[in-house]
MARBA-45482 format. One record per atom (N, C-alpha, C, O): atom name; residue number from 1; y, x, z; residue in one letter. Coordinates in nm, 3 decimals. Atoms other than C-alpha are relative to their C-alpha. Last residue first. Layout:
BEGIN
<"CA",NUM,<Y,X,Z>,"a">;
...
END
This chain:
BEGIN
<"N",93,<0.030,-0.149,-0.009>,"k">;
<"CA",93,<9.917,1.063,-9.967>,"k">;
<"C",93,<0.125,0.085,-0.026>,"k">;
<"O",93,<0.118,0.208,-0.023>,"k">;
<"N",92,<-0.027,-0.064,-0.117>,"t">;
<"CA",92,<10.042,0.715,-9.891>,"t">;
<"C",92,<-0.045,0.153,0.014>,"t">;
<"O",92,<-0.029,0.217,0.118>,"t">;
<"N",91,<-0.161,0.009,-0.031>,"v">;
<"CA",91,<10.084,0.590,-10.241>,"v">;
<"C",91,<0.015,0.079,0.114>,"v">;
<"O",91,<0.103,0.165,0.113>,"v">;
<"N",90,<-0.061,-0.103,0.076>,"e">;
<"CA",90,<9.729,0.724,-10.333>,"e">;
<"C",90,<0.140,-0.012,0.015>,"e">;
<"O",90,<0.211,0.084,-0.015>,"e">;
<"N",89,<0.034,-0.109,-0.055>,"e">;
<"CA",89,<9.571,0.518,-10.043>,"e">;
<"C",89,<0.088,0.124,-0.063>,"e">;
<"O",89,<0.137,0.215,0.003>,"e">;
<"N",88,<-0.069,-0.019,-0.138>,"p">;
<"CA",88,<9.736,0.200,-10.145>,"p">;
<"C",88,<-0.017,0.143,0.053>,"p">;
<"O",88,<0.083,0.197,0.101>,"p">;
<"N",87,<0.056,0.050,-0.132>,"t">;
<"CA",87,<9.570,0.270,-10.485>,"t">;
<"C",87,<0.097,-0.001,0.122>,"t">;
<"O",87,<0.175,0.093,0.134>,"t">;
<"N",86,<0.021,-0.087,-0.107>,"k">;
<"CA",86,<9.776,0.333,-10.803>,"k">;
<"C",86,<-0.078,-0.083,0.099>,"k">;
<"O",86,<-0.073,-0.206,0.097>,"k">;
<"N",85,<0.072,0.090,-0.100>,"a">;
<"CA",85,<9.856,0.185,-11.144>,"a">;
<"C",85,<-0.065,0.109,0.116>,"a">;
<"O",85,<-0.110,0.219,0.087>,"a">;
<"N",84,<0.041,-0.095,-0.117>,"k">;
<"CA",84,<10.135,0.327,-11.339>,"k">;
<"C",84,<-0.079,-0.084,0.108>,"k">;
<"O",84,<-0.029,-0.162,0.189>,"k">;
<"N",83,<0.081,0.056,-0.118>,"i">;
<"CA",83,<10.146,0.134,-11.665>,"i">;
<"C",83,<-0.016,0.121,0.097>,"i">;
<"O",83,<-0.071,0.226,0.063>,"i">;
<"N",82,<0.039,-0.123,-0.055>,"s">;
<"CA",82,<10.371,0.168,-11.973>,"s">;
<"C",82,<-0.046,-0.034,0.138>,"s">;
<"O",82,<0.017,-0.121,0.200>,"s">;
<"N",81,<0.035,0.008,-0.155>,"l">;
<"CA",81,<10.345,-0.154,-12.166>,"l">;
<"C",81,<-0.011,0.143,0.040>,"l">;
<"O",81,<-0.094,0.212,-0.020>,"l">;
<"N",80,<0.049,-0.132,-0.065>,"a">;
<"CA",80,<10.463,-0.203,-12.523>,"a">;
<"C",80,<0.016,0.001,0.144>,"a">;
<"O",80,<0.114,-0.047,0.202>,"a">;
<"N",79,<0.050,-0.108,0.094>,"h">;
<"CA",79,<10.501,-0.500,-12.742>,"h">;
<"C",79,<-0.052,0.127,0.044>,"h">;
<"O",79,<-0.141,0.189,-0.014>,"h">;
<"N",78,<-0.005,-0.122,-0.055>,"i">;
<"CA",78,<10.492,-0.782,-12.491>,"i">;
<"C",78,<-0.035,0.095,-0.104>,"i">;
<"O",78,<-0.152,0.100,-0.142>,"i">;
<"N",77,<-0.137,0.002,-0.083>,"d">;
<"CA",77,<10.570,-1.146,-12.613>,"d">;
<"C",77,<-0.006,0.140,0.072>,"d">;
<"O",77,<0.087,0.151,0.152>,"d">;
<"N",76,<-0.124,0.062,0.075>,"a">;
<"CA",76,<10.316,-1.192,-12.921>,"a">;
<"C",76,<0.127,0.045,0.097>,"a">;
<"O",76,<0.233,0.076,0.043>,"a">;
<"N",75,<0.022,0.041,0.141>,"q">;
<"CA",75,<9.952,-1.081,-12.857>,"q">;
<"C",75,<0.129,-0.024,-0.076>,"q">;
<"O",75,<0.136,-0.021,-0.199>,"q">;
<"N",74,<0.003,-0.125,0.063>,"m">;
<"CA",74,<10.025,-0.870,-12.532>,"m">;
<"C",74,<-0.007,-0.051,-0.151>,"m">;
<"O",74,<0.032,0.027,-0.238>,"m">;
<"N",73,<-0.140,-0.044,0.026>,"g">;
<"CA",73,<10.126,-1.211,-12.357>,"g">;
<"C",73,<0.011,0.124,-0.098>,"g">;
<"O",73,<0.116,0.140,-0.160>,"g">;
<"N",72,<-0.080,0.120,0.071>,"t">;
<"CA",72,<9.771,-1.348,-12.401>,"t">;
<"C",72,<0.130,0.061,-0.013>,"t">;
<"O",72,<0.159,0.086,-0.130>,"t">;
<"N",71,<0.029,0.000,0.134>,"e">;
<"CA",71,<9.617,-0.998,-12.299>,"e">;
<"C",71,<0.058,-0.109,-0.082>,"e">;
<"O",71,<0.091,-0.085,-0.199>,"e">;
<"N",70,<-0.106,0.056,0.074>,"l">;
<"CA",70,<9.790,-0.968,-11.982>,"l">;
<"C",70,<-0.022,-0.001,-0.139>,"l">;
<"O",70,<0.071,0.026,-0.215>,"l">;
<"N",69,<-0.057,0.110,-0.086>,"a">;
<"CA",69,<9.493,-0.940,-11.750>,"a">;
<"C",69,<0.108,-0.054,-0.082>,"a">;
<"O",69,<0.124,-0.176,-0.082>,"a">;
<"N",68,<0.086,0.122,0.004>,"a">;
<"CA",68,<9.292,-0.739,-11.995>,"a">;
<"C",68,<0.069,-0.116,0.063>,"a">;
<"O",68,<0.050,-0.230,0.021>,"a">;
<"N",67,<-0.015,0.067,0.142>,"y">;
<"CA",67,<9.590,-0.501,-12.045>,"y">;
<"C",67,<-0.091,-0.109,-0.009>,"y">;
<"O",67,<-0.056,-0.203,-0.080>,"y">;
<"N",66,<-0.129,0.057,0.012>,"v">;
<"CA",66,<9.582,-0.442,-11.669>,"v">;
<"C",66,<0.040,-0.080,-0.123>,"v">;
<"O",66,<0.097,-0.190,-0.127>,"v">;
<"N",65,<0.001,0.098,-0.084>,"m">;
<"CA",65,<9.224,-0.375,-11.649>,"m">;
<"C",65,<0.133,-0.086,0.001>,"m">;
<"O",65,<0.137,-0.209,0.010>,"m">;
<"N",64,<0.096,0.097,0.068>,"r">;
<"CA",64,<9.210,-0.154,-11.933>,"r">;
<"C",64,<0.010,-0.118,0.073>,"r">;
<"O",64,<0.013,-0.223,0.009>,"r">;
<"N",63,<-0.067,0.030,0.118>,"h">;
<"CA",63,<9.482,0.063,-11.772>,"h">;
<"C",63,<-0.047,-0.125,-0.068>,"h">;
<"O",63,<0.027,-0.218,-0.097>,"h">;
<"N",62,<-0.116,0.075,-0.099>,"r">;
<"CA",62,<9.288,0.077,-11.429>,"r">;
<"C",62,<0.094,-0.069,-0.130>,"r">;
<"O",62,<0.124,-0.189,-0.131>,"r">;
<"N",61,<0.063,0.142,-0.049>,"a">;
<"CA",61,<8.974,0.175,-11.655>,"a">;
<"C",61,<0.119,-0.079,0.070>,"a">;
<"O",61,<0.122,-0.201,0.061>,"a">;
<"N",60,<0.008,0.075,0.148>,"l">;
<"CA",60,<9.186,0.461,-11.836>,"l">;
<"C",60,<-0.057,-0.138,0.041>,"l">;
<"O",60,<-0.013,-0.240,-0.014>,"l">;
<"N",59,<-0.143,0.033,0.054>,"l">;
<"CA",59,<9.301,0.598,-11.488>,"l">;
<"C",59,<-0.022,-0.108,-0.118>,"l">;
<"O",59,<0.035,-0.217,-0.125>,"l">;
<"N",58,<-0.080,-0.081,0.077>,"a">;
<"CA",58,<8.947,0.588,-11.338>,"a">;
<"C",58,<0.122,-0.044,-0.057>,"a">;
<"O",58,<0.141,-0.165,-0.070>,"a">;
<"N",57,<-0.023,0.009,0.157>,"k">;
<"CA",57,<8.855,0.336,-11.113>,"k">;
<"C",57,<0.072,0.117,-0.050>,"k">;
<"O",57,<0.177,0.158,0.000>,"k">;
<"N",56,<0.139,-0.059,0.073>,"g">;
<"CA",56,<8.709,0.401,-10.753>,"g">;
<"C",56,<0.017,-0.003,-0.151>,"g">;
<"O",56,<-0.071,0.045,-0.222>,"g">;
<"N",55,<0.081,-0.108,-0.083>,"a">;
<"CA",55,<8.997,0.196,-10.592>,"a">;
<"C",55,<-0.145,0.010,-0.066>,"a">;
<"O",55,<-0.227,-0.079,-0.089>,"a">;
<"N",54,<0.013,-0.117,0.070>,"f">;
<"CA",54,<9.196,0.012,-10.854>,"f">;
<"C",54,<-0.090,0.102,0.064>,"f">;
<"O",54,<-0.131,0.202,0.004>,"f">;
<"N",53,<0.092,0.030,0.113>,"a">;
<"CA",53,<9.145,-0.343,-10.713>,"a">;
<"C",53,<-0.034,0.133,-0.082>,"a">;
<"O",53,<-0.137,0.142,-0.149>,"a">;
<"N",52,<0.143,-0.058,-0.034>,"e">;
<"CA",52,<9.295,-0.198,-10.395>,"e">;
<"C",52,<-0.078,-0.023,-0.112>,"e">;
<"O",52,<-0.175,0.052,-0.125>,"e">;
<"N",51,<0.092,0.123,-0.037>,"s">;
<"CA",51,<9.645,-0.263,-10.552>,"s">;
<"C",51,<-0.130,0.068,0.036>,"s">;
<"O",51,<-0.161,0.176,-0.015>,"s">;
<"N",50,<0.082,-0.074,-0.120>,"v">;
<"CA",50,<9.959,-0.068,-10.628>,"v">;
<"C",50,<-0.100,-0.104,0.030>,"v">;
<"O",50,<-0.062,-0.220,0.047>,"v">;
<"N",49,<0.083,0.122,-0.085>,"i">;
<"CA",49,<10.136,-0.174,-10.952>,"i">;
<"C",49,<-0.098,0.097,0.098>,"i">;
<"O",49,<-0.155,0.202,0.070>,"i">;
<"N",48,<0.029,-0.103,-0.132>,"n">;
<"CA",48,<10.440,0.013,-11.117>,"n">;
<"C",48,<-0.083,-0.101,0.087>,"n">;
<"O",48,<-0.035,-0.195,0.149>,"n">;
<"N",47,<0.058,0.091,-0.120>,"v">;
<"CA",47,<10.481,-0.186,-11.465>,"v">;
<"C",47,<-0.064,0.126,0.090>,"v">;
<"O",47,<-0.137,0.219,0.053>,"v">;
<"N",46,<0.074,-0.089,-0.101>,"t">;
<"CA",46,<10.708,-0.039,-11.732>,"t">;
<"C",46,<-0.037,-0.081,0.117>,"t">;
<"O",46,<0.038,-0.157,0.178>,"t">;
<"N",45,<-0.024,0.000,-0.144>,"f">;
<"CA",45,<10.815,-0.282,-12.004>,"f">;
<"C",45,<-0.091,0.111,0.062>,"f">;
<"O",45,<-0.199,0.148,0.015>,"f">;
<"N",44,<0.056,-0.140,-0.057>,"h">;
<"CA",44,<10.891,-0.313,-12.366>,"h">;
<"C",44,<0.011,0.015,0.151>,"h">;
<"O",44,<0.121,0.012,0.206>,"h">;
<"N",43,<-0.073,-0.090,-0.088>,"g">;
<"CA",43,<10.954,-0.666,-12.496>,"g">;
<"C",43,<-0.085,0.132,0.033>,"g">;
<"O",43,<-0.206,0.144,0.018>,"g">;
<"N",42,<0.037,-0.007,-0.131>,"g">;
<"CA",42,<10.848,-0.840,-12.812>,"g">;
<"C",42,<0.054,0.099,0.092>,"g">;
<"O",42,<0.117,0.194,0.047>,"g">;
<"N",41,<-0.078,0.081,-0.094>,"g">;
<"CA",41,<11.094,-0.910,-13.089>,"g">;
<"C",41,<-0.092,-0.013,0.132>,"g">;
<"O",41,<-0.056,-0.092,0.219>,"g">;
<"N",40,<0.013,0.139,0.019>,"r">;
<"CA",40,<10.855,-0.775,-13.345>,"r">;
<"C",40,<0.065,-0.098,0.078>,"r">;
<"O",40,<0.035,-0.217,0.068>,"r">;
<"N",39,<-0.006,0.086,-0.139>,"a">;
<"CA",39,<10.884,-0.436,-13.182>,"a">;
<"C",39,<-0.022,-0.141,-0.010>,"a">;
<"O",39,<-0.045,-0.208,0.091>,"a">;
<"N",38,<0.124,0.030,-0.039>,"s">;
<"CA",38,<10.757,-0.258,-13.493>,"s">;
<"C",38,<0.003,-0.087,0.114>,"s">;
<"O",38,<-0.096,-0.150,0.152>,"s">;
<"N",37,<0.057,0.104,0.080>,"a">;
<"CA",37,<11.123,-0.237,-13.631>,"a">;
<"C",37,<-0.140,-0.051,0.033>,"a">;
<"O",37,<-0.161,-0.165,-0.009>,"a">;
<"N",36,<0.137,-0.061,0.027>,"h">;
<"CA",36,<11.271,-0.063,-13.324>,"h">;
<"C",36,<-0.071,-0.107,-0.097>,"h">;
<"O",36,<-0.105,-0.217,-0.054>,"h">;
<"N",35,<0.009,-0.034,0.147>,"g">;
<"CA",35,<11.631,-0.204,-13.370>,"g">;
<"C",35,<-0.142,0.059,-0.030>,"g">;
<"O",35,<-0.175,0.083,-0.146>,"g">;
<"N",34,<-0.107,0.088,0.099>,"a">;
<"CA",34,<11.689,-0.178,-12.985>,"a">;
<"C",34,<-0.030,0.047,-0.126>,"a">;
<"O",34,<-0.042,0.168,-0.147>,"a">;
<"N",33,<0.067,0.019,0.130>,"h">;
<"CA",33,<11.409,0.023,-12.827>,"h">;
<"C",33,<0.069,-0.106,-0.097>,"h">;
<"O",33,<0.017,-0.166,-0.191>,"h">;
<"N",32,<0.024,-0.123,0.035>,"k">;
<"CA",32,<11.569,0.157,-12.511>,"k">;
<"C",32,<-0.053,0.006,-0.145>,"k">;
<"O",32,<-0.056,0.109,-0.212>,"k">;
<"N",31,<-0.117,-0.048,0.035>,"h">;
<"CA",31,<11.699,-0.186,-12.431>,"h">;
<"C",31,<-0.008,0.151,-0.073>,"h">;
<"O",31,<0.081,0.188,-0.149>,"h">;
<"N",30,<-0.021,0.041,0.123>,"s">;
<"CA",30,<11.348,-0.318,-12.412>,"s">;
<"C",30,<0.134,0.057,-0.058>,"s">;
<"O",30,<0.140,0.076,-0.180>,"s">;
<"N",29,<-0.043,-0.107,0.072>,"d">;
<"CA",29,<11.276,-0.109,-12.099>,"d">;
<"C",29,<0.040,-0.035,-0.153>,"d">;
<"O",29,<0.061,0.057,-0.232>,"d">;
<"N",28,<-0.036,0.028,0.147>,"d">;
<"CA",28,<11.250,-0.400,-11.880>,"d">;
<"C",28,<0.059,0.128,-0.062>,"d">;
<"O",28,<0.171,0.169,-0.031>,"d">;
<"N",27,<-0.121,-0.035,0.062>,"i">;
<"CA",27,<11.105,-0.268,-11.548>,"i">;
<"C",27,<0.011,-0.039,-0.144>,"i">;
<"O",27,<-0.079,-0.006,-0.221>,"i">;
<"N",26,<0.003,0.026,0.137>,"i">;
<"CA",26,<10.832,-0.447,-11.346>,"i">;
<"C",26,<0.145,0.027,-0.049>,"i">;
<"O",26,<0.242,-0.042,-0.016>,"i">;
<"N",25,<-0.129,-0.016,0.058>,"e">;
<"CA",25,<10.769,-0.347,-11.003>,"e">;
<"C",25,<-0.028,-0.006,-0.134>,"e">;
<"O",25,<-0.128,0.045,-0.182>,"e">;
<"N",24,<0.007,0.038,0.128>,"l">;
<"CA",24,<10.457,-0.462,-10.794>,"l">;
<"C",24,<0.150,0.014,-0.062>,"l">;
<"O",24,<0.235,-0.064,-0.018>,"l">;
<"N",23,<-0.121,-0.034,0.058>,"q">;
<"CA",23,<10.345,-0.320,-10.450>,"q">;
<"C",23,<0.008,-0.063,-0.166>,"q">;
<"O",23,<-0.096,-0.067,-0.232>,"q">;
<"N",22,<-0.061,-0.025,-0.137>,"q">;
<"CA",22,<10.061,-0.439,-10.219>,"q">;
<"C",22,<0.147,0.021,-0.064>,"q">;
<"O",22,<0.243,-0.027,-0.005>,"q">;
<"N",21,<-0.040,-0.123,-0.027>,"p">;
<"CA",21,<9.904,-0.610,-10.529>,"p">;
<"C",21,<0.095,0.028,0.125>,"p">;
<"O",21,<0.164,-0.063,0.171>,"p">;
<"N",20,<-0.057,-0.014,-0.141>,"q">;
<"CA",20,<9.702,-0.910,-10.520>,"q">;
<"C",20,<0.064,0.139,0.026>,"q">;
<"O",20,<0.013,0.210,0.112>,"q">;
<"N",19,<0.018,-0.120,-0.076>,"f">;
<"CA",19,<9.529,-0.805,-10.843>,"f">;
<"C",19,<0.045,0.011,0.133>,"f">;
<"O",19,<0.030,0.113,0.200>,"f">;
<"N",18,<0.113,-0.085,0.025>,"e">;
<"CA",18,<9.469,-1.089,-11.072>,"e">;
<"C",18,<-0.028,0.106,0.095>,"e">;
<"O",18,<-0.144,0.138,0.120>,"e">;
<"N",17,<0.141,0.097,-0.025>,"e">;
<"CA",17,<9.698,-1.335,-10.923>,"e">;
<"C",17,<-0.109,0.084,-0.035>,"e">;
<"O",17,<-0.207,0.074,0.039>,"e">;
<"N",16,<0.018,0.029,-0.140>,"t">;
<"CA",16,<9.987,-1.080,-10.878>,"t">;
<"C",16,<-0.126,-0.083,0.024>,"t">;
<"O",16,<-0.195,-0.073,0.125>,"t">;
<"N",15,<0.040,-0.124,-0.072>,"l">;
<"CA",15,<9.937,-0.943,-11.213>,"l">;
<"C",15,<-0.027,-0.023,0.154>,"l">;
<"O",15,<-0.117,0.028,0.221>,"l">;
<"N",14,<0.140,-0.015,0.050>,"t">;
<"CA",14,<9.958,-1.284,-11.393>,"t">;
<"C",14,<-0.067,0.132,0.088>,"t">;
<"O",14,<-0.184,0.137,0.125>,"t">;
<"N",13,<0.084,0.115,-0.053>,"k">;
<"CA",13,<10.256,-1.408,-11.182>,"k">;
<"C",13,<-0.141,0.045,-0.030>,"k">;
<"O",13,<-0.233,0.027,0.050>,"k">;
<"N",12,<-0.007,-0.003,-0.144>,"e">;
<"CA",12,<10.467,-1.075,-11.231>,"e">;
<"C",12,<-0.119,-0.107,0.039>,"e">;
<"O",12,<-0.203,-0.067,0.119>,"e">;
<"N",11,<0.061,-0.119,-0.052>,"i">;
<"CA",11,<10.387,-1.029,-11.599>,"i">;
<"C",11,<-0.018,0.000,0.138>,"i">;
<"O",11,<-0.123,0.048,0.182>,"i">;
<"N",10,<0.156,0.009,0.043>,"y">;
<"CA",10,<10.442,-1.399,-11.676>,"y">;
<"C",10,<-0.067,0.133,0.048>,"y">;
<"O",10,<-0.178,0.132,0.102>,"y">;
<"N",9,<0.053,0.086,-0.079>,"e">;
<"CA",9,<10.799,-1.362,-11.467>,"e">;
<"C",9,<-0.164,-0.027,-0.038>,"e">;
<"O",9,<-0.244,-0.046,0.053>,"e">;
<"N",8,<0.011,-0.075,-0.134>,"i">;
<"CA",8,<10.891,-1.059,-11.635>,"i">;
<"C",8,<-0.079,-0.097,0.067>,"i">;
<"O",8,<-0.191,-0.062,0.104>,"i">;
<"N",7,<0.085,-0.115,0.014>,"r">;
<"CA",7,<10.821,-1.222,-11.989>,"r">;
<"C",7,<-0.042,0.052,0.139>,"r">;
<"O",7,<-0.159,0.062,0.176>,"r">;
<"N",6,<0.122,0.070,0.018>,"e">;
<"CA",6,<11.021,-1.543,-11.900>,"e">;
<"C",6,<-0.121,0.108,0.013>,"e">;
<"O",6,<-0.210,0.096,0.097>,"e">;
<"N",5,<0.028,0.065,-0.131>,"q">;
<"CA",5,<11.315,-1.329,-11.790>,"q">;
<"C",5,<-0.142,-0.067,-0.004>,"q">;
<"O",5,<-0.222,-0.038,0.085>,"q">;
<"N",4,<0.037,-0.112,-0.082>,"t">;
<"CA",4,<11.302,-1.154,-12.131>,"t">;
<"C",4,<-0.030,-0.034,0.142>,"t">;
<"O",4,<-0.130,0.018,0.191>,"t">;
<"N",3,<-0.098,-0.095,-0.024>,"s">;
<"CA",3,<11.267,-1.472,-12.304>,"s">;
<"C",3,<-0.014,0.126,0.074>,"s">;
<"O",3,<-0.125,0.147,0.123>,"s">;
<"N",2,<-0.058,-0.001,-0.146>,"m">;
<"CA",2,<10.949,-1.588,-12.434>,"m">;
<"C",2,<0.139,0.054,-0.008>,"m">;
<"O",2,<0.178,0.120,-0.104>,"m">;
<"N",1,<-0.046,-0.149,-0.043>,"m">;
<"CA",1,<10.870,-1.650,-12.817>,"m">;
<"C",1,<0.063,-0.023,0.144>,"m">;
<"O",1,<0.145,-0.113,0.166>,"m">;
END
């Protein structure tokens, strides 16, 4: 089982390699779920990511792309993930 810092580093490295984001913010929300029985020790995170890779993709497709990239971590070390995935154009509007 990874530490919280290791989880954040894993998310950052994986998403950076997969999407070459212009912006990437990872927020640890685990403290909001202390004692949550189904957490199984995995962390709760919010990911704000801006990448050209999302251009032309619907919201659900973007989320699936992020989940697919983090599939290994989702099996044990990431319990919950809130995703905000945008293109650079959507950020500048």
